[in-house]
C-alpha positions in Angstrom: 11.8 5.8 12.4 12.6 4.7 8.9 9.0 4.0 7.9 5.8 2.2 8.7 3.0 0.2 7.1 -0.5 -0.9 8.2 -1.9 -4.2 7.0 -5.5 -5.4 7.5 -5.8 -9.2 7.2 -9.4 -9.6 8.4 -10.9 -10.2 4.9 -11.2 -13.8 3.8 -8.9 -13.9 0.8 -7.3 -10.4 0.8 -5.0 -8.3 2.8 -5.2 -4.5 2.6 -2.4 -2.0 3.0 -4.0 1.0 4.7 -1.0 3.3 5.0 2.7 3.1 4.0 5.2 5.8 4.5 9.0 6.2 4.4 10.8 9.0 6.2 12.1 11.6 3.7 15.7 11.0 4.8 15.3 7.2 4.3 13.8 7.3 0.8 15.9 5.6 -1.9 17.2 3.1 0.6 14.7 0.3 -0.2 12.7 0.8 3.0 9.4 0.9 1.1 10.4 -2.3 -0.7 11.2 -4.0 2.6 7.9 -2.9 4.1 6.0 -4.3 1.0 7.9 -7.6 1.3 7.0 -7.8 4.9 3.3 -7.3 4.0 3.5 -9.9 1.3 5.1 -12.3 3.8 2.4 -11.7 6.4 -0.4 -12.1 3.8 1.1 -15.3 2.6 1.4 -16.7 6.1 -2.3 -15.9 6.6 -3.4 -17.6 3.4 -4.3 -14.4 1.5 -4.3 -14.6 -2.3 -4.5 -10.8 -2.9 -3.1 -7.6 -1.5 -5.0 -4.4 -2.0 -3.6 -0.9 -1.7 -5.3 2.4 -2.2 -3.7 5.7 -3.3 -4.6 8.8 -5.2 -3.9 8.6 -8.9 -2.1 12.0 -8.8 0.4 10.5 -6.3 2.8 9.5 -9.2 5.5 8.5 -6.8 3.3 5.9 -5.1 1.8 4.8 -8.5 5.3 4.2 -9.9 6.4 2.4 -6.7 3.5 0.0 -6.8 3.8 -0.6 -10.5 7.5 -1.4 -10.0 6.3 -4.1 -7.6 4.0 -5.5 -10.2 0.8 -4.2 -8.6 -1.9 -3.4 -11.0 -4.7 -0.9 -11.1 -7.9 -2.9 -10.9 -10.4 -0.1 -9.9 -10.6 3.6 -10.0 -13.0 5.4 -7.6 -13.7 9.0 -7.1 -14.3 10.0 -3.6 -15.8 13.4 -2.9 -16.0 15.1 0.5 -18.8 17.3 1.5 -18.0 19.9 4.1 -20.9 21.4 5.9 -19.4 24.6 7.3 
């Protein structure tokens, strides 16, 4: 498998990318770009005006990838996990 992406189109005006991944041996071959273009096409076909994607700010590879596709940071959230061991 070269890669995969999940796209949620249930919101009224926005599609959300949940996961996107490219196999290590396929990176640098524009697989991620093709997956993003497919999401944009599906979103457009479903009359969505925005596409949201969430990643961790320290994931610099993902941040650069999305910025290179003209995606903008519109919100920064901190999520903390509480483990009751």
